[in-house]
C-alpha positions, 0 to 999 in steps of 0.5 A, a space after each residue: 132798104 128796098 123791096 129786093 133786099 128784104 126778100 134775100 133777108 127772109 130765108 136767113 131769118 127762116 133758117 135762124 128761127 129753125 135753129 133756135 127752135 131745134 135748140 129750144 126742142 133739144 133743151 126740152 128733151 134734156 129737162 123732160 129726160 132729167 125729170 124722168 130720171 128723177 121720177 124713176 129714182 123717186 119711184 125706186 126710193 119709194 118702193 124701197 121705203 114701202 118695202 122697209 116700212 112694211 118689214 118694220 110693221 111685220 117686225 113691230 106686229 111680231 113683237 107685239 104678239 111675242 109681248 102679248 103672250 108674255 103678259 098673258 104667261 105672266 098674268 097666268 103665273 101671277 094668278 098661279 102665284 095668288 092661288 098658291 099664296 092663298 092655299 098657303 094662307 089656308 094651310 097656315 090657318 088650318 095649322 094654327 087651329 091644331 095648336 093646343 086649344 086656349 084655356 077656358 077662362 071661367 070667372 070665379 066670382 069669389 076669387 074676383 070679389 077678392 082681387 077687387 077688394 085687395 085692389 081697393 085696399 091697396 088703392 092710392 097706397 104709396 108705391 115702391 118702386 122696382 128700379 131706380 128709374 128717376 127720368 121724365 120728359 123734358 120735351 120731343 126731341 125730333 119727329 120722324 113720319 114713317 109712312 101712311 098705312 092702313 086705317 085712320 085709326 090703328 096700332 103699331 109697335 115693337 117688343 117693349 121688353 125684348 130685343 127683337 126688331 119685329 114690327 107689330 101692327 094693328 090695323 083699325 079698332 076691331 079685327 082678329 089679325 096682327 100684321 108682322 114685319 120682320 124689320 123696320 125696313 120691311 115695314 117702311 118700304 112695303 106698303 102691301 100687307 102680302 109682305 107681312 107675316 099673319 097672326 090670326 088671334 084666337 079671339 078677336 081684339 078691340 081698340 088700340 090699347 094692346 101691347 107686345 111685351 117680352 115675347 107676348 101680346 097682351 091684348 083686349 078681347 072684343 066680346 063678353 066682358 073685358 078681358 086681357 088676354 096673354 098670347 105667346 107669339 112664339 107658339 101662337 097659344 093663349 098663356 093666360 087670360 084675366 077679367 079686369 076687376 072694374 065694374 061698368 067700365 067706359 072709354 078711358 080717353 074722351 076722344 078714342 071711344 074705341 079703347 076701354 083698357 090701355 095696356 102700357 109698358 115703362 121701365 117699371 113693368 106693366 100698367 093698365 090704364 082705364 076708367 069706370 062709371 064710379 069715377 067717370 070723370 077722371 082715369 085710373 091706373 093699375 100696376 099689373 104682374 106680367 105673369 099672372 095678370 093680377 092687379 098689384 095696385 090701383 090709383 085714382 088720378 086727377 087726369 080728366 078723361 075729357 079731350 084725352 086722346 092717349 096716354 103712356 107711363 114713364 118711370 112710373 108716371 102717367 103721362 095723359 095726352 090731350 087734344 080738341 074735338 077738332 084736332 089741333 096740337 096734342 100736348 101732355 097736360 097732366 102727369 101723375 107720378 105713383 111714387 110722388 116724387 114728381 108733382 103735376 105742378 113741377 111736370 114739364 108740358 110737353 107739346 107734340 109737333 102739330 098734325 091734321 088729325 089726332 092720335 089713336 095710339 101712343 106706345 112708349 118704348 122704355 128701352 129707346 126712349 121714344 113713342 110709336 104713334 099712329 096719327 090719321 093713318 100715319 105711322 110716327 116715332 116721336 124721340 123724347 128728351 129726358 131729364 131727371 125728376 128732380 131737376 124739373 
């Protein structure tokens, strides 16, 4: 190609380049315009989101402020309710103090000596049964753990002779207040003692050997000589009291040093399980008159105190429950029948389901044929399998 032809092509190339530049610039302008539109949309959306977020934040702050005010109001109402409850408890305590003064018990030494002499004279005599009950425990049919309530040691029970559904709780081994739940359901569901009625006793109690029987509470007074108090649960007054006619008493169970007298009930009535220095190796048994608290008859039993943790009476037969210093499986290892129809050799060796603690109390219910036990802070019901003594 000659020089003249090259000169002719240069203007054409220049025109083509300008056209491409123009197209490129238009493309760049379109892309920039699109980018500006997107940036504008993002800005609008960001502003809207910021506004919505700010409104939501203000709304949440308002709700938190309202919740805080309601929380303060609830706290104020709770404190006011606690004050009213405390005031009510003080008023109840005041009303209880207005009840007639409990009878003053003076120990008549002559009467005491006469009672001791009469009891010793009838000691170990043949017992005349009041009922035709001839059952004895064959085995533990079932165990039900209700809950864990209060201290490691204590007592819970129902009225052993009445039809009341109330649950009576003695928390610990020394106090002056008894908690009363209206039914088993309330005791099982509620753990707070605020849900229970409180009975403040005129004298503090000690141990876990108390009993509720026919609308009365029989409990062991803490101070002074070992005194059995008969307390009417309906009018909250002391009906009667009696100093136990046994000198130099010692803890009745080797593994429960806090219990000196165990009041028990069975189909025959009221019993007292105790121990004295005179025969400190074995457990003693006495039949009580529930009306006058007089001792009707006394027995020396072959059941040792050592490693005993509790006892109860069934159809006139004392059943002593044993364990070890390091708690293992509890078992009835000694049975003493006051009527002589069941010999210790013929009695069943009853084992309780293994627990990690030991029983601080075991209360037999003759109406329900079950035992209310307190084991290391757990409240347990043992349902018993019974059989006739002649079949054992």
